[in-house]
C-alpha positions as CSV (number, residue, x, y, z in Angstrom):
1,M,129.6,130.4,100.4
2,I,126.7,128.9,102.3
3,E,127.8,127.6,105.7
4,P,126.7,124.1,106.8
5,Y,123.8,124.0,109.3
6,G,123.9,122.5,112.8
7,R,121.7,119.5,113.5
8,S,119.6,121.7,115.8
9,D,119.0,124.2,113.0
10,S,115.5,123.9,111.5
11,R,117.0,124.6,108.1
12,W,118.8,121.2,108.4
13,E,115.7,119.4,109.6
14,H,113.5,120.8,106.8
15,G,116.2,121.0,104.1
16,P,115.5,120.2,100.5
17,K,114.7,116.6,99.5
18,I,117.8,115.6,97.5
19,A,118.0,112.4,95.3
20,A,121.7,111.8,94.5
21,I,122.3,109.2,91.8
22,G,125.5,107.4,91.0
23,G,128.1,105.2,92.7
24,G,131.8,104.9,93.6
25,T,133.8,107.4,95.6
26,G,132.4,110.4,93.8
27,L,128.9,110.0,95.1
28,S,130.1,109.2,98.7
29,T,132.3,112.3,98.7
30,M,129.4,114.5,97.8
31,L,127.2,112.9,100.4
32,R,129.6,113.7,103.2
33,G,129.2,117.4,102.4
34,L,125.5,117.5,101.7
35,K,124.5,115.8,105.0
36,Q,125.7,119.0,106.7
37,Y,122.9,120.9,104.9
38,T,119.9,118.6,105.0
39,R,118.7,115.4,106.6
40,N,116.5,114.7,103.6
41,L,119.0,112.9,101.5
42,T,118.5,109.8,99.4
43,A,121.4,108.1,97.7
44,I,120.4,105.9,94.7
45,V,123.3,103.6,93.9
46,T,124.2,101.4,91.0
47,V,124.5,97.6,91.5
48,A,126.4,96.7,88.3
49,D,129.8,96.3,90.0
50,D,131.4,92.9,89.6
51,G,135.0,93.5,90.6
52,G,137.1,93.4,93.8
53,G,135.6,92.3,97.1
54,S,132.1,93.1,96.0
55,G,132.5,90.9,92.9
56,M,133.7,88.0,95.1
57,L,130.7,88.3,97.4
58,R,128.4,88.6,94.4
59,Q,129.9,85.4,92.9
60,D,130.0,83.4,96.1
61,L,126.7,84.5,97.7
62,G,124.6,85.5,94.7
63,M,123.9,88.9,96.2
64,P,124.1,92.4,94.6
65,P,127.5,94.0,95.0
66,P,127.7,95.8,98.4
67,G,130.8,98.1,97.8
68,D,129.3,101.3,96.4
69,I,126.3,101.1,98.8
70,R,128.7,100.6,101.8
71,H,130.7,103.6,100.8
72,C,127.6,105.8,100.8
73,M,126.5,104.4,104.2
74,E,129.9,105.2,105.6
75,A,129.6,108.7,104.3
76,L,126.2,109.2,105.9
77,A,126.9,107.3,109.1
78,N,126.7,108.8,112.6
79,V,128.7,106.4,114.6
80,E,131.6,106.3,117.0
81,P,135.1,106.5,115.4
82,V,135.9,102.8,116.2
83,M,132.8,101.7,114.3
84,G,133.8,103.9,111.4
85,E,137.2,102.2,111.3
86,L,135.6,98.8,111.4
87,L,133.4,99.5,108.5
88,S,136.3,100.6,106.3
89,Y,138.8,97.9,107.5
90,R,140.1,95.6,104.8
91,F,141.7,92.3,105.7
92,P,145.3,92.0,104.4
93,K,145.6,90.5,101.0
94,D,147.5,87.5,102.5
95,S,144.5,86.7,104.8
96,G,143.4,83.7,102.8
97,S,139.8,83.8,101.5
98,L,139.2,87.1,103.4
99,G,142.2,88.8,101.7
100,G,141.3,92.3,100.5
101,Q,137.7,92.0,101.7
102,S,136.1,94.9,103.5
103,F,134.5,94.2,107.0
104,G,131.6,96.6,106.1
105,N,130.9,94.4,103.0
106,L,130.8,91.3,105.2
107,I,128.3,93.0,107.6
108,L,126.0,93.8,104.7
109,A,126.4,90.3,103.3
110,A,125.3,88.8,106.6
111,L,122.3,91.2,106.8
112,N,121.4,90.2,103.3
113,G,121.4,86.5,104.4
114,I,118.8,87.2,107.1
115,S,116.7,89.7,105.2
116,P,113.9,89.1,102.7
117,S,115.6,91.3,100.1
118,F,118.8,93.2,99.5
119,D,117.2,96.6,99.9
120,Q,115.8,95.5,103.3
121,A,119.3,94.4,104.3
122,V,120.6,97.9,103.3
123,A,117.8,99.5,105.4
124,R,118.7,97.4,108.4
125,M,122.4,98.4,108.1
126,S,121.3,102.0,107.8
127,E,119.5,101.8,111.1
128,V,122.6,100.2,112.8
129,L,124.7,103.1,111.5
130,A,122.1,105.8,112.2
131,I,122.7,107.3,108.8
132,T,121.5,110.7,107.8
133,G,118.9,110.2,105.0
134,R,118.6,106.9,103.1
135,V,120.7,104.7,100.8
136,L,118.8,102.7,98.1
137,P,120.0,100.2,95.6
138,V,118.6,101.3,92.2
139,T,117.3,97.8,91.7
140,N,117.3,94.4,93.5
141,E,117.9,92.5,90.3
142,D,121.2,90.7,89.4
143,V,122.4,92.8,86.5
144,R,125.6,92.9,84.4
145,L,126.9,95.8,82.4
146,E,127.8,95.4,78.8
147,A,129.8,98.0,76.8
148,T,129.8,98.3,73.1
149,F,132.6,100.2,71.4
150,E,132.7,102.4,68.2
151,N,134.4,99.5,66.3
152,G,131.4,97.3,67.0
153,T,133.1,95.1,69.6
154,S,131.6,94.5,73.1
155,V,132.4,93.2,76.5
156,V,130.3,92.1,79.4
157,G,131.3,92.9,83.0
158,E,131.9,96.3,84.6
159,S,135.4,95.2,85.8
160,K,136.5,94.2,82.3
161,I,135.5,97.4,80.5
162,S,138.6,99.5,81.2
163,R,141.1,96.9,80.0
164,F,139.0,96.0,77.0
165,K,138.7,99.6,75.9
166,K,142.5,100.0,76.0
167,E,142.9,97.0,73.8
168,Q,140.4,98.3,71.3
169,D,141.8,101.8,71.4
170,C,138.4,103.4,70.6
171,R,135.6,105.1,72.5
172,I,132.6,103.5,74.2
173,R,129.5,103.9,72.1
174,K,126.9,102.8,74.6
175,V,126.4,100.6,77.6
176,R,123.4,98.5,78.6
177,L,122.3,96.2,81.4
178,L,121.8,92.5,81.1
179,P,119.0,91.6,81.4
180,E,117.8,94.9,79.9
181,H,115.3,97.2,81.7
182,P,115.4,95.6,85.2
183,P,112.6,96.9,87.4
184,A,113.6,99.8,89.7
185,L,113.0,99.6,93.4
186,P,109.7,101.3,94.0
187,E,111.3,103.5,96.8
188,T,113.9,104.6,94.2
189,L,111.2,106.0,91.9
190,R,109.3,107.5,94.7
191,A,112.4,109.3,96.0
192,I,113.0,110.8,92.5
193,R,109.4,111.9,92.1
194,E,109.4,113.6,95.6
195,A,112.9,115.3,95.2
196,D,113.4,119.0,95.2
197,L,116.8,118.5,93.7
198,I,118.2,115.7,91.6
199,L,121.9,115.2,91.3
200,L,123.7,112.9,88.8
201,G,127.4,112.2,89.6
202,P,130.2,112.8,90.2
203,G,131.6,109.4,89.4
204,S,132.7,107.1,86.6
205,L,130.5,108.1,83.6
206,Y,129.8,104.7,82.0
207,T,130.1,102.5,85.1
208,S,128.7,104.5,88.0
209,V,126.3,107.1,86.7
210,I,124.8,105.9,83.4
211,P,123.9,102.3,84.7
212,N,121.3,103.8,87.0
213,L,119.6,105.4,84.0
214,L,119.2,102.0,82.3
215,V,117.0,100.6,85.1
216,D,113.3,100.7,84.1
217,G,111.6,103.9,85.0
218,V,114.5,105.8,86.4
219,A,115.4,108.1,83.4
220,E,111.6,108.6,82.8
221,A,111.1,109.7,86.4
222,I,114.0,112.1,86.3
223,R,112.8,113.7,83.0
224,A,109.3,114.0,84.4
225,S,110.5,115.8,87.5
226,D,110.1,119.6,88.0
227,A,113.0,119.6,90.4
228,L,116.3,121.2,89.4
229,K,118.4,118.5,87.8
230,I,122.2,118.9,87.9
231,Y,124.9,116.8,86.4
232,I,128.1,117.2,88.3
233,C,131.0,116.6,85.9
234,N,134.2,114.9,87.1
235,I,137.4,116.9,87.4
236,M,139.6,114.4,85.5
237,T,139.1,112.1,82.6
238,Q,139.3,108.4,83.5
239,D,141.8,106.0,82.2
240,G,140.0,103.1,80.3
241,E,136.7,105.0,80.2
242,T,136.8,108.6,79.1
243,E,140.2,109.5,77.8
244,G,140.1,112.6,75.7
245,Y,136.5,113.5,76.8
246,T,135.5,117.2,77.2
247,V,132.6,118.3,79.5
248,S,130.3,118.3,76.5
249,D,131.3,114.7,75.7
250,H,130.2,113.7,79.1
251,V,126.9,115.5,78.8
252,A,126.2,114.1,75.4
253,A,126.8,110.5,76.6
254,L,124.5,111.1,79.5
255,L,121.7,112.4,77.3
256,A,122.2,109.6,74.7
257,H,121.5,107.0,77.5
258,G,118.9,109.0,79.5
259,G,117.1,111.0,76.9
260,P,116.6,114.8,76.3
261,G,115.4,116.7,79.3
262,L,117.4,114.5,81.7
263,V,119.3,117.5,83.2
264,D,118.9,121.2,83.3
265,L,122.4,122.2,84.3
266,C,126.0,120.9,84.3
267,L,128.3,121.9,87.2
268,A,132.0,121.8,86.2
269,N,135.2,122.6,88.0
270,S,137.0,125.9,87.2
271,A,139.9,125.5,89.7
272,Q,143.3,124.5,88.4
273,V,144.5,121.1,89.4
274,R,147.9,121.3,91.1
275,P,150.8,120.7,88.6
276,G,152.3,117.8,90.5
277,L,148.9,116.0,90.3
278,V,148.5,116.7,86.6
279,E,151.8,115.1,85.9
280,R,151.0,112.1,88.0
281,Y,147.7,111.6,86.3
282,R,149.2,112.0,82.9
283,E,151.2,108.9,83.5
284,E,147.8,107.1,83.9
285,D,146.4,108.6,80.6
286,A,144.2,111.0,82.6
287,A,144.0,114.8,82.3
288,P,141.8,117.7,83.6
289,I,138.5,117.7,81.7
290,A,138.4,120.6,79.2
291,V,135.4,122.8,79.6
292,D,133.9,123.5,76.2
293,R,131.1,125.9,77.1
294,A,129.6,126.5,73.7
295,A,129.4,122.8,72.9
296,V,127.6,122.1,76.3
297,E,125.1,125.0,75.7
298,S,124.5,123.7,72.1
299,L,123.1,120.6,73.8
300,G,120.5,122.8,75.6
301,I,122.2,122.5,79.0
302,E,123.2,125.4,81.2
303,L,126.9,125.3,82.2
304,V,128.0,126.6,85.6
305,E,131.7,126.7,86.6
306,R,132.8,126.8,90.2
307,P,136.2,126.1,91.9
308,L,135.4,122.6,93.1
309,A,138.8,120.9,93.2
310,S,140.3,120.0,96.6
311,E,143.5,121.9,97.5
312,T,144.6,119.4,100.1
313,S,143.9,115.9,98.7
314,D,146.7,113.8,97.2
315,F,144.3,113.1,94.4
316,A,142.5,115.4,91.9
317,R,139.1,115.1,93.5
318,H,136.2,117.4,94.5
319,S,136.5,119.3,97.7
320,I,133.7,118.0,100.0
321,A,132.9,121.4,101.4
322,R,133.2,123.3,98.1
323,L,131.0,120.9,96.1
324,A,128.2,120.7,98.7
325,A,128.2,124.5,99.1
326,A,128.0,125.0,95.3
327,V,125.1,122.6,95.0
328,M,123.2,124.2,97.8
329,E,123.8,127.7,96.4
330,L,122.5,126.6,93.0
331,H,119.4,125.1,94.6
332,G,118.9,128.3,96.6
333,E,119.2,130.5,93.5
334,R,116.8,128.4,91.4
335,S,114.3,127.8,94.2
336,M,113.5,131.5,94.8
337,R,111.2,133.7,92.7
338,V,110.3,137.4,92.8
339,V,106.6,138.1,93.5
340,P,104.6,141.3,94.2
341,K,104.2,142.0,97.9
342,L,100.5,142.0,98.8
343,G,99.2,145.3,100.2
344,A,102.3,147.2,99.2
345,E,102.8,150.1,96.9
346,D,103.5,149.4,93.3
347,G,107.1,148.2,92.7
348,A,107.5,146.4,96.0
349,F,108.5,142.7,95.8
350,I,109.6,139.9,98.0
351,L,111.5,136.6,97.5
352,E,109.5,133.5,97.9
353,D,110.4,129.8,97.8
354,T,109.2,127.9,94.7
């Protein structure tokens, strides 16, 4: 396993440029590990959320939802422990209009009020938190997520999809943004073009990962990139979203929305989820995702399995250290090539960065 680098290590300073695309806790978990290997991180985050505290601020202030972006900034922040606690603090639910709201969300809302645009508010908060790398909203536009199901019904609103799916008792056929094809933040597209490594996921398939691909230019920029492109599959299926899905089902949905050539490789978990957790998740109609290698490879995608599940978490989630190490190892393997050594006898070769 590759060991994390110290901040004084030149490998950290000059590490690969990584564009990590997604949202939710999955993306922020991965960022916590990756920031130990490179300072050149860009998190590209969905803004389709309309539930919880983020949804309230979106409705009351007309701003993009701050929650997923705040999670990523918390993961990349380099601040004193007290500041970290403040960012994640939630007011008690019986605190009137502030009930359940995150203090970090309120800071970002205030910065949005004094900034020309939401992305500039995010940049200002990033400076305050001295984050490693950058966090970018995929777009500044006010977008909603619509899901259409296999029976032809549809629902608008990210927070409504799970319950509606259970009522319809059928799979999601596709999702789209309203309005369709909102413009991407220019910095978002630049980060994708300049990346040495592009990561999609982990996170909710239809509500955290795919919405980014529906922003104008994002999927095209990913497909055009020569960087290694990895989809990191979740460990468990998600109640109200991907019940019964295999790894190939996840990959097929990703390609259906982002187009062929979107990813080169799918990274999936090979470690067993602890029995107690499996039983608990079963009560929520969730289960470990079955790895169907032949079906994944029939889609033209390489499948790599690694033991990625955390052995200590009370939830079936990726291990921060294992996931980051696996990603960096894959990048290292794919970014080296064998070339003849100049001036040497026949048969002498050296490894060279691509």
